[in-house]
N, C-alpha and C positions, 0 to 999 in steps of 0.2 A: 499548459505547463505548471506541475505542483512542485514548489522551490520549497526546501526547509529554510529555515530559518538559522545562523547560527548560534548556537549553543556556549553562553560566556561563563558558566558554571565549570566546576572540576570535571571535567572530563572525565575522570572517574566513577564519578556520579550519574547514573541516569537520573534525564528530569524528564516531564513532562515536553512530549516535542509541538513545536508551530511551525506552520507551514503558510505560504501564500497560495492561491493560484492564478496566474497569470494568461492572456490569450497570446497568440503569437509577436503580437505586435509590441506586446511586454508591459502591457495595462494590467494590475492588480484587479482581480473582481471578486474575488472572495478570500477572506483569511479561514485558516483553521487552526482549532484550540485543542489539544487531547485533555480528557482527564481520566486518570490512573489512580489508583491506590499508593502510595509510598511504597507499601511491602512488598507489594509485585513487580514494580519497577526493580525496586533493589535485589528481589530472590527469583523472579523468572524471567526476568528480563524481557526479549523481546518475543515471548510468548504472552504475556500480560494481557488483559483483556481491559478494553478502554472504551471511551467514546470520545467519538471526533466530533466536535462542534463547527458548524461550516456558516459563517457569517458573511453576508452580502457589503456592499460597501456603505451603508446604512447602518451596518451594524446589529442585522436582524438575524436570527438565525434561520437557515431556511431549509440546512440538511443535519441528519443526525447518523454519522455511522458507528456499529455498534460492533465490537469481537468478544467473543465470548474465550474464556480464559481456555488456552490450548496447551493438549499434554504435553507439546515439542514443537520447536520452531526449526529444528535442525531438518537442512533442505533430506537429509536423508531419510525422512522419516514421510515423505512423500508416496512412498510405496505401500504402507502401511495403514488401514481404514480405523484403528485406534488413535489414529492423530489427524485426523480429517480436521480441518479448519474452517471457519466460518466467517462472514462478517455479513449484516443486514444493514439496511439503507431504509430510514424515514425521515418524513417531511415530518419534522417534529409536531406533537409530541407523538402519534403511537398509529401514523396512515404509512406503510408498508409498503415501496416500489421495487423491493426485489433484494435480491441474497447472491451471496456467490460464495459456492462452497467448492474445496477440495473435491476433487476426485482421485479414489486413488487408483497408482498407475506405477507399474515397473520401472520404466526410465523417464519417462520425461511428465517433471512437475504439471500437473493439469487441472485447470478450473472449472465450473460453470456455474455461466453468470444468469440468473434465473429472474424472471419478472413476478409481480404478488402472486400470482395466479399458482406460484412455483412450477411454472413451463420454460424450460431450455430454451433461451437464448440465441444464446453463445458459448463457446467452445474458447477459452483462452488455455496457451500450451508455452512451458519456456525451453529454454538451452535443452538437448536431449540428454545430457549430463551435469545434474545441479554442483557435481564437485568441481567442474570448469565454473561454475559460473563467477561473474566478475562484475565491476561497479559498471560494465558498459554493455550489460544484458540485453537482449528483449526479448519479450514476451507477445507470440501471435493472439490477435482477435482473430475466430473462425466462425464461419457458419454453426448452426446448433450442430451441425453433421459431419465438421472437420473437413468439409470438403474445398474449403475458399475463404484466402484470407481476407479481411475487412475492416484491419486498423490493427494495433500497436501499442505497446506500451513499453518505455522503454527507459532503463534508468543511466543515469551518468550521475560522476562524481569528479570535482574539480578538490583534487587535494590541496593546489596553493590556497585558493578560497574558501575551504571546508563549504564546498556547496552541492547539495545535494539536490537534483533537477529529477521529475519522473515527466517523461514526454510521452502524453497519452495523443494519438491520431485515433479518433473514435469513428466509426463505420459511417458512411454516409446518408445524410437524411435520418438518421436513429432520433425518437423521442427522448423530451428531455427526461423522460422516467430510467430508460435505459442508459442513458448517458452518467447518469448520478449513480447508477448503479456502478456502472466501468470504471466512475471515481473510485468508489468503494472499493473495486479491485483492484487500481494501482495502488491505494493504501498498505488493504492488506499484503501487498508483494512486497513492500516496502518494508514492512514489521518483519515478514517471515525469509526476508532471501537479503536484506542489506541493512539493516538496523545494525547487526553486531562491527560488517564491515566499515559503517560510517562510524562506528565509539574507535574500533582500531585505529583509526585514521587519526579522529582528534588526541587518542593519546599519542601517539607517534611525534605528531605536532606539538604536544607538551613537555613530550623530555626532550625535544628538537632545541624548542625556547629555552627550556631550563638549562640545556647543556653548557 
């Protein structure tokens, strides 16, 4: 489970995100810190480029997720090849494990999870209409040909506690490299589809507390 930590600053200001990654029994195994430029957070919002640094419990950096600047993170743009989004997953500093790339699709947001050799290992498909995307959306992890579901990425949001969770069910007996790539997929989906909803909820709660 990926859990975003509560942001204590002005909810109208976009800050660098922080996350913890937990196993099902609740123990934290990794901490994640975003590194991005202040101007991109202010101007580009969830479309910003970033580095996500993943640290183990000894504070050693074990993974690095790199997202290039996207032309648009609007879910309506998943059908336009000009707005293709991508995240690459590395063992720092330069060992590529794989990538997740958006695929052009008219009706369903679709992503391809690839290994370091650029072979398609999994296809990831979201709800049939991103207009109806909500805080409880589920993305299916499918075999490379799209014929069988082998896992999922589920988004959950608790308005009361301002708690944002992504639950990843990995394919059975998948190797650690592709698990890391699917973890990168979960973060890409979070920024593309749920970051703006999270900010809106913080603003609503702030207005309620100040009223």
